[in-house]
Backbone as CSV, one residue per row, in Angstrom:
resi,resn,N_x,N_y,N_z,CA_x,CA_y,CA_z,C_x,C_y,C_z
1,UNK,238.687,287.652,10.639,238.522,288.710,11.605,239.867,289.029,12.231
2,UNK,240.570,289.966,11.635,241.885,290.306,12.153,241.864,291.681,12.796
3,UNK,242.949,291.974,13.466,243.086,293.270,14.116,243.319,294.356,13.084
4,UNK,242.800,295.524,13.360,243.081,296.699,12.550,244.396,297.267,13.060
5,UNK,245.396,297.373,12.183,246.737,297.785,12.603,247.072,299.170,12.050
6,UNK,247.716,300.014,12.871,247.960,301.398,12.452,249.130,301.578,11.487
7,UNK,250.089,300.660,11.473,251.309,300.906,10.700,251.580,299.829,9.655
8,UNK,250.562,299.078,9.228,250.813,298.030,8.256,250.752,298.520,6.811
9,UNK,250.394,299.783,6.598,250.344,300.357,5.252,251.038,301.707,5.255
10,UNK,251.523,302.105,4.094,252.179,303.399,3.964,251.134,304.514,3.912
11,UNK,251.457,305.673,4.468,250.491,306.793,4.417,250.466,307.433,3.033
12,UNK,249.354,308.071,2.715,249.235,308.848,1.484,249.704,310.268,1.759
13,UNK,250.266,310.916,0.743,250.797,312.259,0.883,249.675,313.273,1.130
14,UNK,249.814,314.091,2.165,248.845,315.140,2.522,247.417,314.612,2.642
15,UNK,247.294,313.411,3.157,245.983,312.791,3.316,245.846,312.253,4.729
16,UNK,244.687,312.466,5.304,244.394,311.941,6.636,243.153,311.057,6.534
17,UNK,243.241,309.858,7.110,242.136,308.899,7.062,241.579,308.694,8.462
18,UNK,240.274,308.824,8.575,239.615,308.687,9.873,238.518,307.635,9.759
19,UNK,238.384,306.837,10.801,237.320,305.835,10.881,236.376,306.241,11.992
20,UNK,235.119,306.495,11.632,234.091,306.850,12.606,233.250,305.609,12.890
21,UNK,233.243,305.174,14.140,232.515,303.973,14.534,231.351,304.396,15.428
22,UNK,230.134,304.172,14.929,228.934,304.482,15.718,227.889,303.427,15.422
23,UNK,227.354,302.852,16.448,226.386,301.761,16.299,225.078,302.232,15.680
24,UNK,224.622,303.424,16.050,223.313,303.880,15.598,223.354,304.834,14.409
25,UNK,224.506,305.280,14.020,224.720,306.125,12.834,223.893,307.403,12.815
26,UNK,223.567,307.963,13.976,222.774,309.188,14.004,223.623,310.420,13.705
27,UNK,224.760,310.509,14.321,225.622,311.689,14.230,226.749,311.476,13.229
28,UNK,227.009,310.231,12.911,228.151,309.838,12.091,228.162,310.513,10.720
29,UNK,227.058,310.505,10.014,227.015,311.035,8.654,227.196,312.552,8.618
30,UNK,226.559,313.290,9.521,226.723,314.747,9.511,228.150,315.131,9.884
31,UNK,228.758,314.388,10.783,230.151,314.643,11.141,231.074,314.336,9.963
32,UNK,230.808,313.249,9.260,231.615,312.879,8.091,231.524,313.945,6.999
33,UNK,230.331,314.437,6.734,230.162,315.476,5.716,230.926,316.739,6.070
34,UNK,230.923,317.115,7.334,231.645,318.306,7.775,233.154,318.108,7.675
35,UNK,233.650,316.924,8.014,235.089,316.646,7.935,235.596,316.680,6.499
36,UNK,234.814,316.191,5.570,235.236,316.118,4.167,235.364,317.507,3.547
37,UNK,234.683,318.499,4.090,234.734,319.858,3.552,236.064,320.557,3.811
38,UNK,236.934,319.961,4.611,238.235,320.565,4.933,239.043,320.759,3.654
39,UNK,239.631,321.948,3.490,240.358,322.278,2.262,241.875,322.173,2.404
40,UNK,242.427,322.375,3.586,243.876,322.414,3.752,244.523,321.043,3.569
41,UNK,243.777,319.991,3.857,244.296,318.632,3.762,243.175,317.739,3.236
42,UNK,243.545,316.683,2.527,242.546,315.745,2.039,242.149,314.813,3.181
43,UNK,240.883,314.813,3.522,240.379,313.952,4.599,239.503,312.877,3.975
44,UNK,239.874,311.631,4.236,239.066,310.496,3.789,238.401,309.903,5.017
45,UNK,237.087,309.788,4.954,236.305,309.310,6.092,235.751,307.931,5.771
46,UNK,235.943,307.019,6.694,235.362,305.685,6.616,234.340,305.570,7.742
47,UNK,233.210,304.940,7.458,232.149,304.780,8.447,231.963,303.293,8.751
48,UNK,231.734,302.988,10.016,231.475,301.605,10.416,230.517,301.603,11.594
49,UNK,229.700,300.562,11.676,228.812,300.402,12.825,229.568,299.814,13.999
50,UNK,230.499,298.917,13.698,231.304,298.284,14.744,232.531,297.664,14.095
51,UNK,233.431,297.199,14.912,234.599,296.468,14.437,234.376,294.999,14.739
52,UNK,234.941,294.086,14.004,235.993,294.215,13.000,235.430,294.656,11.646
53,UNK,236.318,295.223,10.830,235.948,295.594,9.477,235.977,294.352,8.598
54,UNK,235.180,294.319,7.534,235.165,293.140,6.656,236.526,292.924,5.982
55,UNK,236.867,291.674,5.764,238.160,291.323,5.159,238.159,291.477,3.633
56,UNK,236.992,291.567,2.995,236.920,291.597,1.532,237.758,292.708,0.907
57,UNK,237.658,293.902,1.427,238.346,295.047,0.824,239.557,295.491,1.638
58,UNK,240.196,294.579,2.327,241.329,294.926,3.192,242.504,295.484,2.396
59,UNK,242.747,294.954,1.194,243.880,295.414,0.387,243.696,296.842,-0.105
60,UNK,242.468,297.219,-0.431,242.213,298.562,-0.961,241.957,299.593,0.134
61,UNK,241.796,299.142,1.377,241.536,300.066,2.477,242.804,300.853,2.807
62,UNK,242.709,302.173,2.908,243.906,302.958,3.263,244.268,302.779,4.739
63,UNK,245.444,303.257,5.091,245.850,303.232,6.493,244.937,304.160,7.284
64,UNK,244.411,303.677,8.384,243.517,304.474,9.225,244.377,305.218,10.246
65,UNK,244.320,306.548,10.216,245.143,307.370,11.104,244.498,307.605,12.461
66,UNK,243.180,307.640,12.514,242.475,307.918,13.763,241.163,307.137,13.783
67,UNK,240.904,306.470,14.900,239.638,305.759,15.094,238.847,306.516,16.157
68,UNK,237.625,306.889,15.819,236.763,307.637,16.734,235.537,306.795,17.040
69,UNK,235.348,306.493,18.310,234.158,305.780,18.748,233.144,306.813,19.215
70,UNK,232.019,306.892,18.513,230.955,307.835,18.861,229.949,307.077,19.723
71,UNK,229.761,307.552,20.941,228.892,306.871,21.898,227.727,307.781,22.253
72,UNK,226.518,307.282,21.986,225.294,307.997,22.337,224.927,307.586,23.764
73,UNK,224.949,308.522,24.688,224.706,308.196,26.088,223.270,307.807,26.400
74,UNK,222.348,308.059,25.492,220.970,307.648,25.743,220.740,306.189,25.361
75,UNK,221.761,305.545,24.804,221.631,304.155,24.369,222.703,303.289,25.022
76,UNK,222.275,302.306,25.755,223.220,301.379,26.369,223.903,300.517,25.309
77,UNK,223.195,300.223,24.232,223.756,299.411,23.150,224.939,300.107,22.483
78,UNK,224.897,301.415,22.388,225.977,302.185,21.783,227.282,302.009,22.555
79,UNK,227.203,302.104,23.870,228.392,301.945,24.713,228.917,300.516,24.643
80,UNK,228.027,299.538,24.723,228.442,298.132,24.691,229.074,297.770,23.350
81,UNK,228.560,298.322,22.265,229.123,298.064,20.941,230.537,298.633,20.815
82,UNK,230.723,299.855,21.309,232.054,300.460,21.271,233.039,299.661,22.117
83,UNK,232.600,299.248,23.285,233.449,298.469,24.182,233.841,297.129,23.546
84,UNK,232.896,296.472,22.891,233.177,295.192,22.240,234.099,295.360,21.032
85,UNK,234.031,296.499,20.361,234.863,296.740,19.178,236.324,296.982,19.523
86,UNK,236.609,297.384,20.731,237.981,297.720,21.117,238.940,296.549,20.968
87,UNK,238.464,295.337,21.119,239.363,294.178,21.051,239.844,293.904,19.627
88,UNK,239.264,294.559,18.632,239.691,294.375,17.252,240.684,295.445,16.797
89,UNK,241.173,296.245,17.725,242.200,297.239,17.423,243.553,296.753,17.934
90,UNK,244.571,296.947,17.132,245.927,296.639,17.542,246.319,297.577,18.682
91,UNK,247.105,297.111,19.652,247.507,297.993,20.761,248.228,299.268,20.314
92,UNK,248.821,299.270,19.131,249.482,300.465,18.611,248.542,301.633,18.407
93,UNK,247.268,301.363,18.229,246.297,302.449,18.082,246.117,303.233,19.376
94,UNK,246.358,302.600,20.495,246.145,303.278,21.773,247.317,304.174,22.152
95,UNK,248.211,304.405,21.205,249.304,305.365,21.389,248.945,306.667,20.682
96,UNK,247.741,307.134,20.900,247.328,308.435,20.384,246.470,308.399,19.140
97,UNK,246.005,307.241,18.717,245.232,307.158,17.485,243.793,306.690,17.706
98,UNK,243.319,306.780,18.948,241.933,306.442,19.284,241.381,307.553,20.160
99,UNK,240.135,307.930,19.925,239.462,308.829,20.855,237.987,308.467,20.920
100,UNK,237.347,308.911,21.969,235.929,308.672,22.185,235.196,309.999,22.077
101,UNK,234.049,309.980,21.410,233.209,311.161,21.307,231.832,310.796,21.849
102,UNK,231.360,311.571,22.811,230.102,311.302,23.486,229.061,312.300,23.022
103,UNK,227.863,311.797,22.704,226.744,312.667,22.337,225.631,312.515,23.373
104,UNK,224.763,313.490,23.414,223.597,313.513,24.313,223.969,313.482,25.794
105,UNK,225.069,314.091,26.163,225.481,314.117,27.566,224.559,314.988,28.410
106,UNK,223.914,315.976,27.780,223.021,316.866,28.529,221.574,316.409,28.496
107,UNK,221.315,315.283,27.873,219.948,314.768,27.761,219.428,314.374,29.138
108,UNK,218.181,314.660,29.404,217.611,314.425,30.734,217.535,312.948,31.113
109,UNK,217.425,312.066,30.130,217.261,310.641,30.439,218.587,309.899,30.633
110,UNK,219.707,310.605,30.555,221.013,309.954,30.698,221.310,309.723,32.170
111,UNK,221.639,308.483,32.494,222.028,308.213,33.877,223.515,308.531,34.035
112,UNK,223.895,309.035,35.186,225.298,309.433,35.403,226.217,308.232,35.406
113,UNK,225.697,307.053,35.692,226.520,305.849,35.694,227.090,305.533,34.321
114,UNK,226.319,305.788,33.269,226.792,305.518,31.914,227.913,306.483,31.528
115,UNK,227.765,307.757,31.877,228.821,308.725,31.598,230.080,308.373,32.375
116,UNK,229.928,307.972,33.634,231.084,307.557,34.429,231.769,306.339,33.829
117,UNK,230.989,305.412,33.289,231.563,304.214,32.664,232.374,304.572,31.423
118,UNK,231.873,305.518,30.623,232.612,305.957,29.442,233.892,306.671,29.861
119,UNK,233.806,307.512,30.875,234.997,308.214,31.356,236.039,307.241,31.886
120,UNK,235.607,306.230,32.628,236.544,305.234,33.146,237.192,304.448,32.014
121,UNK,236.432,304.139,30.969,236.987,303.436,29.819,238.039,304.291,29.122
122,UNK,237.736,305.566,28.915,238.695,306.464,28.266,239.957,306.618,29.104
123,UNK,239.805,306.708,30.413,240.964,306.836,31.295,241.799,305.568,31.264
124,UNK,241.154,304.415,31.309,241.906,303.154,31.342,242.689,302.922,30.059
125,UNK,242.248,303.486,28.948,242.939,303.330,27.676,243.795,304.541,27.314
126,UNK,243.835,305.557,28.199,244.613,306.789,27.994,244.216,307.490,26.692
127,UNK,242.915,307.600,26.472,242.377,308.197,25.251,241.629,309.487,25.563
128,UNK,241.626,310.419,24.609,240.816,311.630,24.795,239.334,311.311,24.777
129,UNK,238.581,312.088,25.526,237.123,311.982,25.557,236.567,313.337,25.177
130,UNK,235.862,313.382,24.048,235.280,314.625,23.554,233.771,314.579,23.725
131,UNK,233.183,315.730,23.991,231.733,315.842,24.105,231.233,316.608,22.894
132,UNK,230.143,316.125,22.291,229.631,316.736,21.070,228.144,317.022,21.198
133,UNK,227.736,318.127,20.605,226.324,318.483,20.501,225.867,318.016,19.127
134,UNK,225.027,316.992,19.089,224.648,316.401,17.807,223.309,316.883,17.273
135,UNK,222.645,317.789,17.956,221.316,318.233,17.545,221.334,319.424,16.589
136,UNK,222.469,320.112,16.460,222.538,321.298,15.622,223.684,321.196,14.624
137,UNK,223.587,321.880,13.489,224.707,321.889,12.532,225.961,322.536,13.112
138,UNK,225.779,323.528,13.982,226.929,324.176,14.608,227.670,323.198,15.521
139,UNK,226.929,322.308,16.148,227.539,321.294,16.998,228.392,320.328,16.193
140,UNK,227.891,319.943,15.017,228.664,319.055,14.147,229.915,319.752,13.639
141,UNK,229.807,321.023,13.314,230.962,321.784,12.836,232.015,321.922,13.930
142,UNK,231.589,322.248,15.125,232.515,322.379,16.247,233.204,321.052,16.555
143,UNK,232.451,319.969,16.539,233.021,318.642,16.793,234.012,318.256,15.700
144,UNK,233.670,318.571,14.464,234.561,318.262,13.346,235.877,319.038,13.461
145,UNK,235.788,320.285,13.902,237.013,321.085,14.076,237.942,320.457,15.116
146,UNK,237.369,320.014,16.233,238.179,319.377,17.277,238.779,318.067,16.786
147,UNK,237.979,317.278,16.078,238.483,316.015,15.534,239.558,316.247,14.480
148,UNK,239.387,317.266,13.677,240.355,317.565,12.631,241.716,317.925,13.224
149,UNK,241.725,318.640,14.326,242.986,318.967,14.999,243.700,317.695,15.444
150,UNK,242.966,316.785,16.053,243.561,315.523,16.496,243.977,314.684,15.296
151,UNK,243.160,314.665,14.240,243.448,313.878,13.050,244.720,314.333,12.350
152,UNK,244.910,315.635,12.236,246.122,316.142,11.587,247.377,315.693,12.323
153,UNK,247.338,315.704,13.636,248.486,315.256,14.422,248.667,313.748,14.280
154,UNK,247.582,313.001,14.388,247.657,311.537,14.316,248.147,311.051,12.956
155,UNK,247.875,311.796,11.912,248.309,311.383,10.581,249.702,311.911,10.227
156,UNK,250.314,312.662,11.124,251.677,313.143,10.894,251.767,314.406,10.071
157,UNK,250.688,315.145,9.956,250.685,316.355,9.139,251.096,317.610,9.905
158,UNK,251.303,317.490,11.213,251.756,318.622,12.023,253.206,318.357,12.410
159,UNK,254.118,319.215,11.966,255.534,318.971,12.270,255.839,319.068,13.773
160,UNK,256.792,318.278,14.213,257.316,318.289,15.587,256.277,317.927,16.648
161,UNK,255.219,317.265,16.256,254.199,316.825,17.209,253.785,315.411,16.843
162,UNK,253.656,314.561,17.856,253.235,313.187,17.606,251.869,312.942,18.245
163,UNK,251.225,311.890,17.793,249.916,311.539,18.339,250.026,311.162,19.814
164,UNK,251.108,310.518,20.190,251.294,310.136,21.591,251.455,311.371,22.474
165,UNK,252.185,312.375,21.994,252.355,313.618,22.745,251.010,314.329,22.920
166,UNK,250.244,314.435,21.837,248.933,315.079,21.917,248.000,314.286,22.821
167,UNK,248.093,312.970,22.754,247.247,312.123,23.602,247.533,312.360,25.076
168,UNK,248.791,312.556,25.427,249.136,312.843,26.819,248.576,314.182,27.278
169,UNK,248.457,315.132,26.359,247.915,316.444,26.709,246.395,316.459,26.791
170,UNK,245.742,315.586,26.020,244.291,315.644,25.917,243.573,314.455,26.525
171,UNK,244.297,313.538,27.127,243.632,312.332,27.628,242.675,312.654,28.766
172,UNK,241.717,311.790,28.923,240.677,311.950,29.934,241.240,311.569,31.302
173,UNK,240.868,312.319,32.308,241.250,311.991,33.682,239.994,311.911,34.529
174,UNK,240.091,311.148,35.582,238.946,310.990,36.487,239.254,311.708,37.787
175,UNK,238.353,312.566,38.244,238.572,313.191,39.542,238.554,312.154,40.661
176,UNK,239.187,312.447,41.753,239.308,311.503,42.854,237.966,311.101,43.437
177,UNK,236.962,311.944,43.317,235.667,311.655,43.931,234.689,310.934,43.010
178,UNK,235.145,310.361,41.890,234.222,309.740,40.947,233.546,308.497,41.543
179,UNK,234.216,307.798,42.444,233.627,306.603,43.025,232.737,306.907,44.211
180,UNK,232.639,308.178,44.586,231.790,308.569,45.692,230.337,308.560,45.241
181,UNK,229.410,308.243,46.119,227.990,308.225,45.722,227.495,309.627,45.369
182,UNK,226.602,309.670,44.423,226.004,310.935,44.006,224.796,311.240,44.882
183,UNK,224.594,312.510,45.212,223.477,312.906,46.054,222.375,313.600,45.249
184,UNK,222.361,313.377,43.930,221.346,314.002,43.095,220.019,313.323,43.243
């Protein structure tokens, strides 16, 4: 069980590799299918329920350019799994190569405390936090487009832009009143 490291392998030419980590695998497959349809660049998608990744195929695994943790807000297990997986990432990934994607944020059964916890986690790690609509094909397409923009930068396919620079522009911030009690 070793750390997943961002720079231990050479990149492939005109190829971007993304790892989608989701405990429940509800949105993961539709997002992966949409990402693979990209024509301008070769996108290789890896799927995982959690980290660490198995050691058996470590030699054949390509360099992972972007790790996306998909968190379903209606499931407490989803958030806890993502949080536990973070310790298996090398600190180099937190320089613009990790982001969080939240689904079901508008669901009626979501408590605001869980969303606040995800936001605080993203802020503490200086990572972008994206919101996705997972119930429609258009939502998957829109989410894939946003991820593809970040992926191209993280894999070095956009000239004069680095993942760390993009991360500083897109990172999650917490408003000053987040610790104030809610009156809902």
